[in-house]
Steps between C-alpha positions, in 0.01 A plus 500: 500500500367683805738642752482319841323694775749579780465656845795659676481556878777742603666664799370253759675329791480134383537221755568214265518196737737350243772253599747787539262683739527817291313820575510734205489867610357717219415186294293427201300196375421452130195287426377333186161341532510283822880465519784709647746556213747733678569620848778718639611854580303777329708636215702184457238248409567248224243379244599219258861534632517869410484805731174687470360835591144621500557649155606169331194304608210450272264800478214308660698424816318598819728667756404502875699702741544338841711767673477451879330163465612155604449207263481140624397168349135421538422360843402138520253386770547128552212451747181692444133401549300688235161415644579635846520872425120507552554366853739768618427595863252217559726270705700717730695390808463125451767229502540300184277199558209710641551750223460223242226287654282774647532775239698451177380163389129568568534831321676351195238221482231775466628655177262491205462644156750774416641524852827328405539730195442810710746381764765411245465842329522677838820307594667542162422872495662540841799294395556686173471841661761401763749362251423124474520377140489123561342285769438146611141430610541282802173308506227581250186356658207361306249762608724778368439365153793401278369697197430800723870530590625424150279779372647742755856405396417561134335837560776637718802370306690387805735199489344223701561149625163367619518215759181302455410340835518122527374355827623156596170406675277629780685636800558238771223560765732365774698825476193712584545702177189552285515636145167594338675510163493118510150515350677582171753223535412333165600823318837517666654181351827437321310433177317840524832676551660317208204603282550867597871467417428349159253778410666809635873454556698742285200721421517877442838503332635257763414734782274243667643180641296229679634343814360251751445613860440297809468574871678387811443122553266454787462129547400408142662192351861529395407334167268786416783753527741272316247491213509880478879498491511225239254688272718817520814311419337301216363814332782742599263727685596738781361431848442728799411390846449647849758331717574503876334840540394462866662310791205266504577401138836366607327284758262367234791392276660319787191339650311415177793420266803436731729736311604859466317739264765479227552130541127465429525726193802321364351153544174613334686643196394851595849650504665629180639816334137562388361484856423805717436418863329786680595606854716212628499670839554180696739269311719239664830683478699172536364363173278737303736776383725244336205348320393845379846572365561163338160492325511863388164561671410865568359643827266795463548722805188678624611703802190721540256209497714289731516784750137589484373141542754436777648215302859591584796618291656280238875431537584698185867586584564131558334413166707758314823374661402146397459605138121476487319715245276737699240711330241740643122502524228715653245218565137627500300801592368370836841389632704791379248773405726592213643362176781758499831325433705808582362499852570127515863552396542751784370261763696204355819702536458631854310217668787251520741759639273511807456123538874431457618822669731545202454825300484444123484120515249528211602810306279724292668359189421143622134598536493662159648183346231293677238717335656487152758252371437243770128513423572458133719199576222353713258518208742378238511842337847618584613509134209734422438728798632583845789727390557778251734356233520494122275234352264479795131587497396855567360465850604794712385761749575868531493632854501868603752514785496877528221523758526589863516129601839470325634850560778605495593220256660652187641298214762773446653416838506119473849476358644725766367303794137601495212257572495193276193485269416144627476638852282785379269257311462216756492708818362837377240412243167316484285391211343842500828640361474283180461726203520266198464124452581323173407131449615316187578830335159653566448794737241391759551787752587854401538801732379267782169429324377181328492499121177371350346369825197644679634508857201682644265239350703218656487661846122543476454142388720377786285678761184343358654149476633484857157573646358190332798286607458608862130438501529150344789393728375654822849629570514860628803720574620502860485823691836632628505506878213687666432737211146615442332621181304824546 
């Protein structure tokens, strides 16, 4: 019988995000295949209920020294648009509805061929290199190409929940909102989404899950949205939806449906523990937080996007106090310009202190939980990922916190009142400090570089693809102010 292949990571600062909120200074993680089989202080680790040392492990054990490094669970991005990385910088300084109607939707409707594959690869590469090991695609459009994105997930090895877009019907013309993607309406049906679920859910060693995705209701029949909710409940499929993102959306709920955003969602069977509502910047506080809590529905907080598009700031402290599960998302390239979840954690932590004039109302630990265990809970994966515990999947990130951005943080001083490693991570690091990323037991980033992926080739393909998208859509980037090109 062959001896199992083990990997022992030693001497790291391990932020576990376990129920006891333990941070293991000088800690070790023992891995067998894709599972964590032991975790604890270096030198006092147990394997099969017996203390171990490096010398008692099998001869083929790989030992990785993490001295001076911080180890966290893999980051989980619960609101990302894979197709939009190609559109970064093409829709600057626009409010949400102009941003959608005049730029993003025409651009997305102009994708063809491998554009969706190139965009997905570009997005995933950025996410992996900045520490994201799992994501929820918020609205996979028809022109991106379903098979294009599935192919990218397979090639990169990331853990993915793909939300296939279902459109209720054409956008109500009375609202003066046009969507050129409506030309593909027949390909964005419930039946098409169910077919994708039947063919791909659980693929790639269960690293790919298929969800349904829908947009903010804009005057379409209530029955159409109820049919989407009913399909998800009948087939036990996760659902993600943009909800109450802009102030105008709240007006639409009230004028078109005579209810609040969450009352609409609840009545249409769209709320559940397997539902992730993105943004929820403008809920009705008198009714909606209670509905979120009672139904177990998650809110994906996207602070950078909400700030950039002038949508407002979601009432996250109020949601947390009400017992709502709040996760974190980056949204897309043209409304954030980044898929870096460490940057997003930093903003999520400091933003609400300003709006509430209460320092620390959302702590760095709160933000880290949003990006890890809360995200796992949102996706129904909390028993597998989201924290570093025995029996869970090997999804983790190693961050080098010894650079100038974190100085003078020193793990040796933590116990005596030095800077907490969570503070150093959330407020001192960015995705560029990520050194190693492991997904499902496989190293995908090592020494800050992708393993087995041609990053240079992807960047060159992206530059070629965006030229064609711009030409076909007629959308050009806006100049900033009175700048001139010489």
